[in-house]
N, C-alpha and C positions, 0 to 999 in steps of 0.2 A: 332860481339860484339862491334867493334869500331863504326859501324853505329848506333847501339842502343844507345850508350852513346851520340853520336852526336845529335840524335833526342830528347833525354831527356833534354840535355842542351839547345837546341833550344826552346823547349816547356817551359822550366823554365824561359828563358829570356823574351819570349812573355808574359807569365803570369805576371811577374814583371812589364813589361811595361804597361799593361792594368791596373794593380792595382794602379800604380802611377798616370795614367791619371784620374782614377775615384776618388780616395781618396785624392790625394795630389796635383792635378793639378791646384787648384784655391785658394791659401792661402790668397789672398787679400779679397776674398768674405767671407771666414771663419772669418778673422780678423774683417771685417766690421760687421758681424753678432754678434760677441762677443762684439764689441764696442757698438753696438746698444742696446744689452741686458744690458750692464753696464750702458749706458746712461739712459735707461728706469728705471732701478733700482734706479739710483741716483735721477731721477726726482720724483719717488714715495717718496723717502726719504725726498726730499725737501718739498713736498706737505704736509707731515705728520707733524703736529704741536701738542704740548702738552700744556694744560692750566689748571688752577685751577678753580674749580667750585665756590669757594668763592671769588676769585680775578681774574676775567676774563682778566684783563689787563696783567697778567703774560702769556707770550707766549715763549715756548722753543722748540727747534728742536729735543729734545730727552726726554725720560721719566725721572722722578725724583720726588723730593719733592718741594712743593711751598716754596719759600724763605720767604714768609710773615707769613704763618700759619702752614707750615709743612705737609699739606695734600698731598696725592698722586696726581700727575698730571694726567689728563685724555686726551685721544687723541682727536684731532679736525682736521677734513679734511676741508681745505679751498679751495675756488676756484672751487668747484664742482657744478654740475648740471647747469652749464651755468649762474650762478648768478654773478651780478656785485660785486665789492669789498665790498660794505657796505650793500648789500641786505641780508635779513634774510627770510628764508622760514619756515612756520609753517605747521605742519601736520593737517589734518582734525580733528583728535581726540583732539589735543591740542586746536584747535580753538573752538571746542564744549565744552570741559571741562572748559576752561577759559571764555566762553561766550563772545568771541571777536566779536565786532560789528563794522561796518563801516558806514559812511554816506558821501554823496557827498557835497562838498563845493559849496554854491550857493551865488549869488550876493544878497545884501540887497534889500528888498522891499523899495521903495522910502518913502512910508508912515511910515515905521517903523524905518527909518534911524535916526530920531531925537527923538525917543521914548525910554525911559528907562523902561525895564520890570522887575518887582519885584515879587517874590514869597511870599505868605502870607497865613494866616489862619484866619477864622472867630472865634472871641472870644466873651464871654459875656461882655456886657457893665457894668463895675463894678460900674459906677455911678448910675445905675438903680437897684442895688442889695439891698435887705432888709433882715435883720436877724430877724426871729421870735423867741423870747426868752421867758422863763418862768419868771414871776415876783415874784415867791416864791419858797421855797424849797419844795421837795416832790417826790412822786413816780408816774410815768406815768401809769395810770390805763388803758387808751385807747389812741392809736395813730391813728388819722384819715388820716394820710398821708402814702400811701402805697409804692410809688416808685418815683424815679427821673423822671422829665418831667411831673408830674401831674399838672394840671391847678388848681389854687385856686383863689377865689374871696375874696374881702375885706369883713370881717365879718364872713367868713366861719370857722367852728369849726375845729381846728387843733389837739387838744389833750385834754384829761381830766386828771387832776392831783389830787392826794390825798396829802394834806399838813397838817401835825400835827400842824405847827405854825399857819396856817390859821384857823384850828379848835379851837385852844386856843384863837385866836383873836376874833372869833365869840362869844365864851363864855364870854369874857370880855365885848363885846358889849351888850349882853343880860343883864349882871349884871349892867353895867353902865347906861343902859336905865332906870332902876328902881331908879337911883340916879341922873338923869339928872337935876332935879329941884334944888337939893342941891349941886351937884358937876358937874356943867355944863362943866368946863374945862376938867375934866377927860373924860366926855362923848364925847366931841368934839375931844379929842386926840385919843380916840379909833376909832372913825369914820374916822379920817384922816389917821390913820394907815392902815385901810382897803382900803382907796382910793389910797394910795401909792402902794398897791398891785394890782391896776387896777380893783378893783371891782367898778361897776357902782353905782350911787346914788340909782337906783332902786333896785339893788341886796342888798345893805346895808339896805334899808328900809324894804325889804321883810324879811330879817333875824330878824330885830328888832321887826317887827310886829308879826311874827309867833312864835318867841321865840325858834325856832328850829335851831340846828347847821347843816350846810350842809357840808358833808364830802368831796365830789369831786367837783372841780371847773374847768370850761372850759377855754381854751386858744384859742382866735380867731385871724384870720389873719388880719393884719392892712393894707395890700395892695393887689392889683391884681397882678398876675404873674404866673410864672412857677417854680416849685420846681427844683432847680439846685443842691441841696445837702440835703440829709437826715442825720441829725446829731445824732439822738437818736433812741432807739428802745423801744417798749412797755415793761414795767416792769423796766426800768432804773430808778435809783435815780438821781435826778438833783439838782443843786444848783440854788439859786436865780440869775437871769441874764444869765443862761446857754442857749446857742442857741439850738433850737429844729430843725428848718429847715432854709435853705437859699432860698429865693424867688427872682427870677430874672425877670425883665421885658424885654422880647425879642422883643418888638416893635422897639427897637433900639439896634444894635450890633456894635462891633468894628471889623475892618479888620486890623490886624497887619501884616505889611510887613517888611522883612529884607533887609536893604540897606547896601552895603559894604562900607568900610571906605573911599575908593576913590570916592564914590558917594555922600557923605554927603553934599557937596556944591551945589548939584543939587536941594535940597529940602528946602521948607520953609512952614510955617503955612499958611493955606488958599489956597494952591496950588490945582488945579483941578487934579483929578485922576480918570481914568476909570477902573472899576473893572469887571473882567470876571471870570466865574466859570465853572468848568467841568460839573456841574449839568444842567446849562442853557447856553450852548455854543453860542447860537444865540442871547443872551441878553447882553447888555452892561449897567452897572449901574454907574451913575455919583456920585461922592463923593468929599469931600474936606479933605485935610490933616489938622488934628486938634492937633496933638502932634508928636514931634520928641524927642525920648529918649535922655536925656543929658548924659547918661552913655553908653559907648561902651562895648559890650560883648567881653571880651578879648579872649575867646575860639574860637568864630566864626568870630571875627573882623567885627561885624555888629552892626547897631543900629536899633531900632524899629521905623518905620514910620507908624503912625496910622491914619486911616480914620474912620469916623462915617457913618454908613449905616442905613437908615430907613428900617424897617422890619415888617411893619404892616401885610403884606400878609404871613409872616412866611417862605419866600423862603430861607433865610440864616439860616443854622444850625451851632451852635458852633462846631468847629472842622473841618469844611469844608475848603478845599484848594481853594485858589483864586489867581488870577494873577492881578497885578495892573500895569497900563501903565501911565507914567508921561512924559510930554514933556521935553526933555533935553535942557539945556541952552548952553551946550558946543558944539563946532564944531567938527564933526567927518568926515569931507569931505575926509580925507586921508584914512579912513577905509571903504572899500566897501564890505568887506566880514565879515561873522560872523560864529563862530564855537562854539560847545558846550565846556564848561569849562572842562568837563571830558576828552577831547581829548588832553589836554595840560599837558606836564610834565615840571615843572619849577625847575631849579637848583639853583635859587637864583640870577644868573647872566644872564641866557638866558632861552628862552622858546623853546621847541621842540615838534613836533608831528611825527607820523609815517604815511607815505603815502603808499597806496597800489599801487605798480608799475606794476603789471600784472593783467589785468582785470579778467582773468579766474582762477588765481592761488593765494593762500595765501602767497604772497611775499611782504615784506614791507621794507621800507628804512626810516631812521630817517631824518627829515628835520627841520632845525632851522628857527624860524619865529619871526617876530616883532609884538607884541600885542599892541592894543590900550586900550580903557577903557573896564572895565567889566560891562555888563548890565545884572543883574540877573544871570542866569545860562549860559550866553554866553560871549565870548570875541570878540571884534572887532579885525580884522587882518589888519595890515598896510602893511606888506610885507612877502614874503616867500611862499605864496600859491596863487593858481589861481582858478577861478571858474571852476568846473568840476573835481578837484582833489578829490580822494577818500581817506579819512583819518580814522584812528582807533578812535572810540569814546567811546568804552567800552573795558576794558582789556588792556589798553595801557601799564601798568606796566609789564604785562606778556610778551608782545612783546619785550619790552626793556630788560627784563631778558633773553629772548631767544637770543637776539642780543649779549648780554654780554657773554653768554656761548659759542657762536659760534665765539667769537673774533672779532665781527663787531663793527662799530662805534655805541655807545649808549650814553644815558644820563650821565652815571657814568664814562665812561672811555675816554671821549673826552673833 
């Protein structure tokens, strides 16, 4: 019995020894593991930040309400995906939905370095317009002008008009003709009345000789040209002097260009300008500045610079977009780069663009730049960019908004 008790005690002691070696023999390692877990957890908690979607400058380490607007804060994970501190990554879907486009910054072409590029449009030369009007009251019985753009010749029949006043005047003429020997003054007054209504001497003599009243009278074109505006319809009642059609001579047209406020000093009357069109990209048309608008458009901050173009071949159509190039008088030797105006975000004090920092991924970073003069739809860049940089040229505001939401440096929070 005593031997059995001894064996049991010995086995119990051996079991306790093995248990201690297995489960309790390395407390240091267990403590390190626990500390590592605690450390990792604390690291995750420091990485997790909370921001306001309306005020991205608000950053807090715990959830809550925005102190500015009271909205719930949303979580933001910073420092992920191996991005630099101020880099922002866009998804492919976001790029497609916002139509974000980029282009490569290039050096200026030497020939274009001293040229100002202006955007413009072909317009009708208002000095060559002619209004064809009715010289008497009446109703349009027939209108011979059917559509805008119709060609008319001088003397061509435009419309036929029934005029009660003209009918009465003819009856007066027929009656006065019987008394012209005794009341010559009345007779001449009636004839002059018809002349004021643009009846020819031949028409008046025909009425007097026939003794018959003509109900409908024609209106003829006084100039050659193209109908630019049809102002009445058949059956309309019109007043004396009311316009029927507007006829424009398109052998000469205007090219109206928009020049920005800071470019006004570059232009003067008589200055040579080269005109290029999308319709004829291989042709350059020479013209001269004939008018500079003395009034600034306060909405676009531009003035109209106008050139006159000969158009006997009919190449220029009113409404056609054109580009004008004028030699600049200012020095832009410090500005060797040119970027689209759509790429620039301007805060009032500084100008910024977004550079694509990874060639194969949609990752961008804000870059402050120094701008030179604006030439048309482009800015000259003095500093902040290099040739070969890829910048956002369309959808810049969308990229900036994404940077704000991710708590990165952006136009509004820096």
